[in-house]
N, C-alpha and C positions, 0 to 999 in steps of 0.2 A: 114200278116207279117210272119207267120210261113212258108208258102209255099215259100215266097220270100227268106227267110234265107236258106231254104233247097236248093233252086235253086242256090244261090250264093255259097254255100258250094260245090255243085256238080261242078259248073263252075271252082272253085278254084282248085279242085282236077283234073279236066279234063285238065286244062291248065298247071299243074305242069310239067316242063320239065324233071324232074327226074322220072325214073321208080321205083315205090315204092317197088316192089318185089325185084328189083336189090339192092336197099338200104338196105332192110331187110337182104338180103343174105350177103352183105358186112359187116354189123354190126355183124351178126352171125359169119362170118369167122374171123373178127377182134377179137372178144371175145375169140374164140377158140385158136387163135394164140398168143394173148397177155394177156388173162384173164382180159380184160378191157372192160367195158360197155360204148358204145357210145350213145350220144343223138340221139333219134329216129327222131328228126327234122333236122338232118344233110343231106346235099346234097351229091351226088356222088363225086363232086369235093372236098368238104370239107373232106370227109373221105379219099380220095386219098392223100390229102396233109398231113393229120395226119399220115397216114401209111408211107408216104415218110419220115416224121420226125422220126418216130419210127425206121426206117431202119438204121438210123445213129448210133443206139445203138445196142448192142449185144442182140439178141432175148432172149437167156436163162437168161440174167441178168434182162432185163426189164419186162419180163413176170411176172404178178402178183404184180408188184410194184405200179400200178395205178389202182384203183378200177373203177373209172368212169370219163368220160370226157363230160362236158356239155357246151352247148352254152348259154351264159348269157350276157345281156347288162350290161357292167361294166363302162359305161360312157367313160372317156378318158383312162381308164385302159385297156390294151390289153389282159392280161391274169392274172390268179391268181391261185396259188397252195395252197391247204389246206392239211396239214398233221395231221391227227388225228388217234388214235389207231384203231378205227373201220371204218374209211373212209378216204382213200387217194384220193382226188378229184382235178381235174384240170378244171377250168372254162376258156373258151375262148370267147372273145368278137367277135361276128359275123363279125364285121367291119374289122377285120384283114385279112379276106379272100378277101377283095376288095381293099386293099391298093396296089397302083402301085409302091410304094417305094421298091427299091432293096437294099440289104445289101452290102456295100462296092462297090456299082455300078455294082454288078454282076447280070446279067440277070437270072442266074440259082438259085439265092437265094432271092426269094420274101420275103417281111417282114413277111407275115403270117407263112411261113416255119420257119423262124428264131424264131418267138415268141413261136411256139410249141416246138422247140428244147430247147429254153431257159426255158420253164416251166418244161420240162422233167428234165433239169439240176437241178431245185429246188428239184425234187424228188430224184435225185442222192445225192444231198447234205444232205437231211434229212435221207437218208439211211447210208451214209458214214461219216456224221458230219464234213465235211471239213471246211466250213466257221465258224464253232463253235470252231475250234481248235485255240490254242495260236499261232501256227506256221503261219497259214493263216492270222490271224488278225495282227500279228506283221509286216508283209510285208508292209502294208499301214499305220500302226500305228493306227488301228481302236480303238476308245474308245466310250463308251456309254456316252451321255451327254443330260441332260434334255433340251427340246426345248426352255424353258424360260431362260436358262443360256447363258451367253456370251461365245463365242468361244475363247479359249486362243490363244495367239500368236503361230504361227507355224502350226496352224490347220485350216481346212476348214469344212464347213457343207453344205451338198447338199440341195438345195431348188428347189422344183418342180415348174416349170413355164409353163408346158404344159397345155393348156386349156382343160376343161372337165374332170379333174381328181379329182373332189370333192369326188367321191366314194372311192378314194384311201385313204382318210383321210387327215392327216396333210401334209402340203406342206414342212415343215421343217423336215429333218431327225433327229432322236434322236441318231444319230451316227456322230462322227467327224473323220477326217483322216488327216494325215500329208500333208502339202502343196505340198511337192515334190513327193507325191505318184503317181504311174503310173496306169492308167486304160485304158481298151480297148475302152471305149467311156464315155461320160459325165454321162449318167444314172447309169453306173457301180459304181459311187462314192456315191450312195445313202446309202448303208450299206453293211456289209460283205456278206449277202445272195445274193444280186444282183451282188456284185463283183464276187462271185464264179459262179453264174448262167450264167452271161454274158461271163466270161472267158472260161467256159467249152463250151458254145454254139459256140463261135468264133473258139475254138480249134477243135471241132467236125466238123465244116465246113471247116477246113484247113486254116483259116485266121490267121496264126501265126505271120504275120507281124504287127498285132495289139498289140502284146506283146512287148512294148518298154521300154527302160530303165532298170535299175537294178531290180526294182520291177516287171516289166513285165517278166524278165528272171526267177526270183524266182517263180512267179506264174506258168509260163510255165512248170517248172520242176515238180511242184506238179501235175498240170493238166495231164502231160504225164503219170504219175504213175496211175492216176485215169482212164485214157483211156484204160490202159491195162486190167482193170476190167470190164469196161462198153461198150467199143467200139468194 
């Protein structure tokens, strides 16, 4: 069994379509350029897509803002940003790199690229505290509300219906927003953090037509100011 295991390991390495030395060099170059550690299990294509996403942001601003990016099975969750004093970490579900879905039907914006740009937007938010501000929350009328409480008239609560999202925790958001609030897509209405991350991601990609209504216009005004700092 020992020899069989060794043989299988050798065969796995031998059949790997990626050049390991090339991957190591790309990871090293990425760390030097952005001060961000990449998962050593990433493929050439995954690293290229991550770097493409980073290039939508100003290099001087983004450098050193993300400590590590890891591949992790998150179930139905596509990405997760963790902001802690000693570790700013981005987890990416490996499945996002295989999605055929395109954002806004644009062939140049695969869903994986959008997801990475969106997670970087969470990093921007934790640095600049935009979605935490009264001004941002006032646009959609965001209010904290216990998941067990009834939603008052004139407000709505986001409910996660996408399958496989058990790892994300509760299906019901603990935030509510005004019924007439404007969002770039349905998921954006989950909470103020996702509202900002989605809004910035769509703006970074130049999809300004998604900012509809009075609320969309107000968000776009704030986002344009942010882009002057990070784009």
